[in-house]
C-alpha positions as CSV (number, residue, x, y, z in Angstrom):
1,M,-28.7,-115.5,-28.3
2,R,-28.1,-115.3,-32.1
3,R,-28.9,-111.6,-32.0
4,I,-26.3,-111.0,-29.3
5,G,-23.8,-113.0,-31.4
6,S,-24.5,-110.7,-34.3
7,I,-24.0,-107.6,-32.2
8,V,-20.8,-109.0,-30.8
9,L,-19.6,-109.7,-34.4
10,G,-20.5,-106.0,-35.2
11,L,-18.6,-104.9,-32.1
12,E,-15.6,-106.9,-33.3
13,L,-15.8,-105.4,-36.7
14,A,-16.1,-101.9,-35.2
15,L,-13.1,-102.5,-33.1
16,A,-11.1,-103.8,-36.1
17,C,-12.1,-100.6,-38.0
18,T,-11.0,-98.4,-35.1
19,G,-7.6,-100.0,-34.8
20,T,-5.7,-101.5,-31.8
21,A,-4.5,-99.8,-28.7
22,F,-1.1,-99.3,-30.4
23,A,-2.5,-97.5,-33.5
24,Q,-1.7,-93.8,-33.9
25,E,-4.8,-93.1,-35.9
26,P,-7.8,-92.2,-33.7
27,P,-11.3,-93.7,-34.4
28,R,-13.1,-91.7,-37.1
29,P,-16.6,-90.4,-36.4
30,A,-19.3,-90.8,-39.0
31,P,-19.6,-87.8,-41.3
32,D,-23.4,-87.7,-41.1
33,Q,-25.1,-88.8,-37.8
34,L,-28.6,-88.7,-39.3
35,A,-27.6,-91.1,-42.0
36,L,-26.7,-93.6,-39.3
37,L,-30.4,-93.7,-38.3
38,E,-31.5,-95.0,-41.7
39,S,-32.7,-98.6,-42.2
40,D,-34.8,-100.5,-44.7
41,D,-36.6,-101.9,-41.6
42,P,-38.8,-99.3,-40.0
43,K,-38.6,-100.9,-36.6
44,L,-34.7,-100.8,-36.6
45,A,-34.8,-97.2,-37.8
46,A,-37.2,-96.3,-34.9
47,N,-35.0,-98.1,-32.4
48,K,-31.9,-96.3,-33.6
49,K,-33.8,-93.0,-33.5
50,L,-35.0,-93.7,-29.9
51,V,-31.4,-94.2,-28.7
52,F,-30.1,-91.2,-30.7
53,D,-32.7,-88.9,-29.2
54,M,-32.2,-90.4,-25.7
55,Y,-28.5,-89.6,-26.0
56,R,-29.2,-86.0,-27.1
57,E,-31.9,-85.3,-24.5
58,I,-30.9,-87.4,-21.4
59,I,-27.1,-88.2,-21.6
60,Q,-26.1,-85.0,-23.3
61,A,-28.7,-82.4,-22.1
62,G,-29.3,-84.0,-18.7
63,R,-33.1,-83.6,-19.2
64,T,-34.2,-86.2,-16.6
65,D,-37.8,-84.9,-16.9
66,L,-37.9,-86.8,-20.2
67,A,-36.7,-90.1,-18.7
68,E,-40.2,-91.7,-18.8
69,K,-40.3,-91.1,-22.5
70,Y,-37.2,-93.3,-23.1
71,F,-36.8,-95.8,-20.3
72,T,-39.0,-98.5,-18.8
73,E,-39.7,-98.2,-15.1
74,D,-37.8,-101.4,-14.4
75,Y,-34.9,-100.5,-16.7
76,I,-31.9,-102.9,-16.1
77,Q,-28.5,-101.3,-15.9
78,H,-25.3,-103.4,-16.3
79,N,-22.9,-100.5,-15.6
80,P,-21.6,-101.3,-12.1
81,N,-21.6,-97.5,-11.2
82,V,-25.3,-97.0,-11.7
83,P,-28.2,-99.0,-10.1
84,S,-31.0,-100.5,-12.1
85,G,-34.4,-98.8,-12.4
86,R,-35.5,-95.6,-14.1
87,A,-35.7,-93.7,-10.8
88,A,-32.1,-94.7,-10.0
89,L,-30.9,-93.6,-13.5
90,V,-32.7,-90.2,-13.1
91,E,-30.9,-89.7,-9.7
92,Y,-27.5,-90.6,-11.3
93,I,-28.0,-88.3,-14.3
94,K,-29.0,-85.4,-11.9
95,A,-25.9,-86.0,-9.8
96,T,-23.4,-86.2,-12.8
97,R,-24.4,-83.5,-15.3
98,P,-26.1,-80.2,-15.5
99,V,-29.2,-79.5,-17.6
100,R,-28.1,-78.2,-21.0
101,P,-30.0,-77.1,-24.2
102,I,-31.1,-80.1,-26.4
103,E,-28.9,-80.0,-29.5
104,P,-30.1,-81.4,-32.9
105,L,-27.1,-83.8,-33.1
106,I,-25.0,-85.6,-30.5
107,T,-22.2,-83.2,-29.9
108,F,-19.5,-85.7,-29.4
109,P,-18.1,-87.9,-32.2
110,V,-20.3,-90.8,-33.1
111,I,-18.6,-93.7,-34.9
112,T,-21.7,-95.7,-35.6
113,I,-25.2,-96.7,-34.6
114,M,-26.1,-100.3,-35.4
115,A,-29.4,-102.1,-34.8
116,E,-30.5,-105.7,-35.0
117,G,-33.8,-107.1,-33.5
118,D,-34.4,-105.3,-30.3
119,L,-30.7,-104.3,-29.7
120,V,-29.1,-100.9,-30.6
121,L,-25.3,-100.3,-30.4
122,I,-23.8,-96.9,-30.4
123,A,-20.0,-96.3,-30.5
124,T,-18.5,-93.0,-29.8
125,V,-15.0,-91.4,-29.6
126,S,-13.7,-90.3,-26.3
127,W,-10.4,-88.6,-25.5
128,Q,-8.8,-89.8,-22.2
129,P,-5.8,-88.5,-20.3
130,D,-2.7,-90.4,-21.5
131,P,-0.9,-91.9,-18.5
132,E,2.3,-92.2,-20.5
133,N,2.2,-88.6,-21.7
134,P,1.1,-86.2,-19.0
135,G,-0.9,-83.3,-20.4
136,K,-1.8,-85.3,-23.5
137,K,-4.9,-87.3,-24.5
138,Y,-5.4,-90.4,-26.5
139,A,-8.4,-91.6,-28.5
140,N,-10.6,-94.3,-27.1
141,T,-13.8,-95.9,-28.3
142,H,-16.8,-96.2,-26.0
143,F,-19.6,-98.7,-26.7
144,D,-23.1,-98.7,-25.3
145,L,-25.6,-101.5,-26.1
146,Y,-29.3,-101.0,-25.5
147,R,-32.3,-103.4,-25.5
148,I,-35.6,-101.9,-26.7
149,E,-38.9,-103.2,-25.3
150,N,-42.2,-101.8,-26.5
151,G,-40.6,-98.6,-27.8
152,K,-38.5,-97.8,-24.7
153,I,-35.0,-98.7,-23.4
154,A,-35.3,-101.7,-21.1
155,E,-31.7,-102.6,-20.6
156,H,-28.1,-101.2,-21.1
157,W,-24.6,-102.6,-21.2
158,D,-21.3,-100.8,-21.6
159,H,-17.7,-101.5,-20.8
160,I,-17.2,-99.1,-17.9
161,P,-15.3,-100.6,-14.9
162,K,-16.4,-100.1,-11.3
163,D,-14.4,-96.9,-11.0
164,K,-16.3,-93.6,-11.3
165,S,-13.1,-91.8,-12.4
166,A,-12.8,-94.2,-15.4
167,W,-15.5,-92.3,-17.4
168,S,-16.9,-88.9,-17.5
169,F,-20.1,-87.7,-19.1
170,D,-18.7,-84.3,-19.5
171,P,-18.9,-83.5,-23.3
172,N,-15.3,-82.2,-23.1
173,V,-14.0,-85.8,-22.6
174,H,-15.1,-86.3,-26.2
175,A,-13.0,-83.4,-27.4
176,K,-9.4,-83.9,-28.3
177,E,-8.4,-80.5,-26.9
């Protein structure tokens, strides 16, 4: 429980750094994604690299053939739009994104990657349609928390509501224009 409390504190700090909903300044991505993977603790560095590589290969590139490399078979999913289990995640990824080339970096803005114990948090910038200004977008921060077990992702949390239109995995949603 203490680890989750520390991650929650980290989330609160990340939120404070990105501003409130009324701020005009969008969240700022880290200037060097690879520097975010560094840690004095080799296990934390490995856990951050696992999540970083999974983002590039699975979420971004849609390479479901690599899912076994990253996820436990009984992977637990806390996003209400995706069932638990690696097989269910593979089906979801196949249905929501095309296969793309694997890039050396995450192509959308990454604010931070934090790790403590077996937990890894990644925060990214996304640009959403502004309901108050049709045709314009506003900056939002997306958070994903992963639990690592024996070198694979065993559990995932995010803040996505039960509304498939609330989030898109299209990389363009992470672009201002």
